[in-house]
Kinemage of the C-alpha trace (Angstrom):
@kinemage 1
@onewidth
@group {chain A} dominant
@subgroup {mainchain}
@vectorlist {calphas} color= white
{ca met a 1} P 9.133 0.463 1.523
{ca lys a 2} L 9.953 0.612 5.223
{ca arg a 3} L 10.247 3.767 7.274
{ca thr a 4} L 13.638 4.822 8.550
{ca gly a 5} L 14.525 7.403 11.168
{ca asn a 6} L 15.771 9.646 8.355
{ca asp a 7} L 12.537 9.837 6.350
{ca phe a 8} L 11.129 13.340 6.104
{ca ser a 9} L 8.156 13.778 8.444
{ca ile a 10} L 5.875 16.427 9.891
{ca thr a 11} L 3.270 16.181 12.648
{ca leu a 12} L 0.264 18.500 12.799
{ca thr a 13} L -2.001 18.905 15.817
{ca leu a 14} L -5.514 19.841 14.729
{ca asp a 15} L -8.911 20.484 16.299
{ca pro a 16} L -11.147 19.149 13.481
{ca pro a 17} L -12.143 15.462 13.635
{ca glu a 18} L -10.339 12.680 11.777
{ca ala a 19} L -12.932 12.604 8.980
{ca asp a 20} L -12.230 16.247 8.087
{ca val a 21} L -8.469 15.622 8.022
{ca phe a 22} L -8.864 12.462 5.940
{ca asn a 23} L -11.146 14.155 3.415
{ca ala a 24} L -8.865 17.180 3.035
{ca ile a 25} L -5.858 15.014 2.108
{ca gly a 26} L -7.596 13.774 -1.046
{ca arg a 27} L -8.420 17.318 -2.171
{ca val a 28} L -4.886 17.829 -3.528
{ca asn a 29} L -5.944 20.662 -5.871
{ca glu a 30} L -6.927 22.669 -2.814
{ca trp a 31} L -3.683 22.364 -0.849
{ca trp a 32} L -0.853 21.191 -3.150
{ca ser a 33} L -1.421 22.495 -6.668
{ca gln a 34} L -4.288 23.650 -8.833
{ca glu a 35} L -2.439 22.047 -11.776
{ca ile a 36} L -2.908 18.514 -10.490
{ca thr a 37} L -4.928 16.322 -12.825
{ca gly a 38} L -6.551 13.034 -11.852
{ca asn a 39} L -7.994 11.846 -8.560
{ca ala a 40} L -6.560 11.171 -5.098
{ca gln a 41} L -9.581 9.807 -3.218
{ca lys a 42} L -9.398 6.008 -3.169
{ca pro a 43} L -7.008 3.113 -3.872
{ca gly a 44} L -6.204 2.892 -7.558
{ca asp a 45} L -6.721 6.604 -8.183
{ca glu a 46} L -3.809 8.296 -9.935
{ca phe a 47} L -2.868 11.917 -10.291
{ca phe a 48} L -0.200 14.043 -11.916
{ca tyr a 49} L 1.551 16.955 -10.225
{ca his a 50} L 3.434 19.591 -12.186
{ca tyr a 51} L 5.287 22.746 -11.174
{ca lys a 52} L 6.630 24.857 -14.044
{ca asp a 53} L 9.458 22.984 -15.782
{ca val a 54} L 11.029 22.124 -12.411
{ca his a 55} L 9.092 19.149 -11.020
{ca ser a 56} L 6.477 16.686 -12.191
{ca cys a 57} L 5.361 13.375 -10.759
{ca his a 58} L 2.809 10.613 -11.265
{ca ile a 59} L 1.303 9.269 -8.042
{ca arg a 60} L -1.081 6.403 -7.250
{ca val a 61} L -3.201 6.048 -4.127
{ca val a 62} L -2.273 2.554 -2.906
{ca glu a 63} L -4.136 2.404 0.412
{ca thr a 64} L -6.771 4.255 2.361
{ca ile a 65} L -8.246 3.415 5.735
{ca pro a 66} L -11.065 5.918 6.190
{ca his a 67} L -10.254 8.532 8.819
{ca lys a 68} L -6.986 6.715 9.692
{ca lys a 69} L -4.477 6.444 6.829
{ca val a 70} L -3.649 7.348 3.231
{ca ile a 71} L -0.664 5.969 1.325
{ca trp a 72} L 0.523 7.239 -2.047
{ca gln a 73} L 3.242 5.689 -4.194
{ca val a 74} L 5.305 7.803 -6.578
{ca leu a 75} L 5.198 5.904 -9.877
{ca asp a 76} L 7.342 8.333 -11.832
{ca asn a 77} L 9.116 11.582 -11.109
{ca phe a 78} L 11.101 14.304 -12.835
{ca phe a 79} L 13.264 16.988 -11.248
{ca arg a 80} L 15.016 19.536 -13.430
{ca phe a 81} L 17.433 20.453 -10.615
{ca thr a 82} L 18.998 17.100 -9.609
{ca lys a 83} L 21.501 14.795 -11.278
{ca asp a 84} L 19.130 11.869 -10.728
{ca glu a 85} L 15.968 13.376 -12.185
{ca thr a 86} L 13.841 10.494 -10.835
{ca glu a 87} L 14.795 10.708 -7.131
{ca trp a 88} L 11.253 10.287 -5.744
{ca lys a 89} L 10.381 7.350 -7.993
{ca gly a 90} L 9.322 4.346 -5.916
{ca thr a 91} L 8.947 6.316 -2.669
{ca asn a 92} L 5.786 6.333 -0.546
{ca ile a 93} L 3.977 9.299 0.948
{ca val a 94} L 2.040 8.364 4.089
{ca phe a 95} L -0.588 10.267 6.052
{ca asp a 96} L -1.442 8.668 9.419
{ca ile a 97} L -4.362 10.157 11.367
{ca glu a 98} L -4.993 9.617 15.074
{ca arg a 99} L -7.414 11.128 17.573
{ca lys a 100} L -5.931 11.927 20.987
{ca gly a 101} L -8.346 13.455 23.435
{ca asp a 102} L -9.978 16.432 21.783
{ca gln a 103} L -7.350 16.813 19.042
{ca thr a 104} L -6.454 15.042 15.820
{ca leu a 105} L -2.825 14.282 15.012
{ca leu a 106} L -1.723 14.074 11.390
{ca tyr a 107} L 1.612 12.344 10.854
{ca phe a 108} L 2.995 13.004 7.377
{ca thr a 109} L 5.974 10.900 6.263
{ca his a 110} L 7.632 10.802 2.860
{ca ile a 111} L 9.239 7.373 3.115
{ca gly a 112} L 12.433 7.394 1.099
{ca leu a 113} L 12.930 11.170 1.167
{ca asn a 114} L 15.983 11.457 3.365
{ca pro a 115} L 19.080 13.677 3.663
{ca gln a 116} L 20.999 11.499 1.173
{ca tyr a 117} L 18.697 12.777 -1.604
{ca glu a 118} L 20.045 15.685 -3.625
{ca cys a 119} L 16.579 17.289 -3.503
{ca tyr a 120} L 16.212 16.872 0.271
{ca glu a 121} L 16.656 20.535 1.208
{ca ala a 122} L 14.296 21.851 -1.478
{ca cys a 123} L 11.800 18.982 -1.121
{ca ser a 124} L 11.612 19.155 2.664
{ca ala a 125} L 11.055 22.928 2.438
{ca gly a 126} L 8.314 22.326 -0.135
{ca trp a 127} L 6.574 19.667 1.956
{ca thr a 128} L 6.848 21.871 5.043
{ca asn a 129} L 5.042 24.625 3.165
{ca phe a 130} L 2.368 22.394 1.667
{ca ile a 131} L 1.660 20.340 4.805
{ca ser a 132} L 2.288 22.769 7.679
{ca asp a 133} L 0.773 25.772 5.947
{ca ser a 134} L -1.501 24.905 3.028
{ca leu a 135} L -3.009 21.570 4.149
{ca tyr a 136} L -3.232 22.896 7.705
{ca lys a 137} L -5.191 25.925 6.464
{ca leu a 138} L -7.452 23.766 4.299
{ca ile a 139} L -8.294 21.592 7.306
{ca thr a 140} L -8.724 24.434 9.800
{ca thr a 141} L -10.237 27.216 7.647
{ca gly a 142} L -11.565 25.448 4.558
{ca thr a 143} L -9.113 27.235 2.229
{ca gly a 144} L -5.604 26.021 1.433
{ca val a 145} L -2.808 27.814 -0.403
{ca pro a 146} L -1.928 25.539 -3.344
{ca asn a 147} L 0.359 26.426 -6.226
{ca pro a 148} L -1.825 28.336 -8.681
{ca ala a 149} L -2.642 26.923 -12.101
{ca lys a 150} L -0.069 28.128 -14.595
{ca gly a 151} L -1.562 26.526 -17.685
{ca gly a 152} L 1.476 24.333 -18.271
{ca phe a 153} L 0.076 20.914 -17.449
{ca asn a 154} L -3.193 19.411 -18.512
{ca glu a 155} L -4.922 16.131 -19.239
{ca val a 156} L -3.245 15.856 -22.662
{ca asn a 157} L 0.205 16.149 -21.087
{ca ala a 158} L -0.781 13.646 -18.399
{ca arg a 159} L -1.806 11.084 -21.027
{ca lys a 160} L 1.443 11.628 -22.967
{ca trp a 161} L 3.465 11.116 -19.801
{ca thr a 162} L 1.819 7.772 -19.044
{ca leu a 163} L 2.874 6.546 -22.489
{ca leu a 164} L 6.590 7.193 -21.852
């Protein structure tokens, strides 16, 4: 999937080195949601995100270049609030990391999430919160602000979903 000028993106400027930024990205339970099951560390890892009965998705890590890049692919997706419940399916989520002088730049791009999507307003607000606030805090303070565990999604549900 190629980037377009309309893909949702955020850039963070950080003091910690590239290795700290890279390592924090894979700790999705600490910045995105405590309900995530699975792993997000290396190519081939898969994880499941769930938020109440509103949003769930199945994501695979497709590429990592240590301290430089992480690419996730959304394998499946469900939104309760859109006509096309699978809007994210087949999109890529890219984290590019670059050191400039004494700062690290993190470029987050959700390739395929653009204003034509029905979820764009809600999804861009969500990503802004998770990247600009929670991931930023995890990288800079060691503690993110992920969605808390609600008890609604677990390994059993994740296995059922992969069988659909």
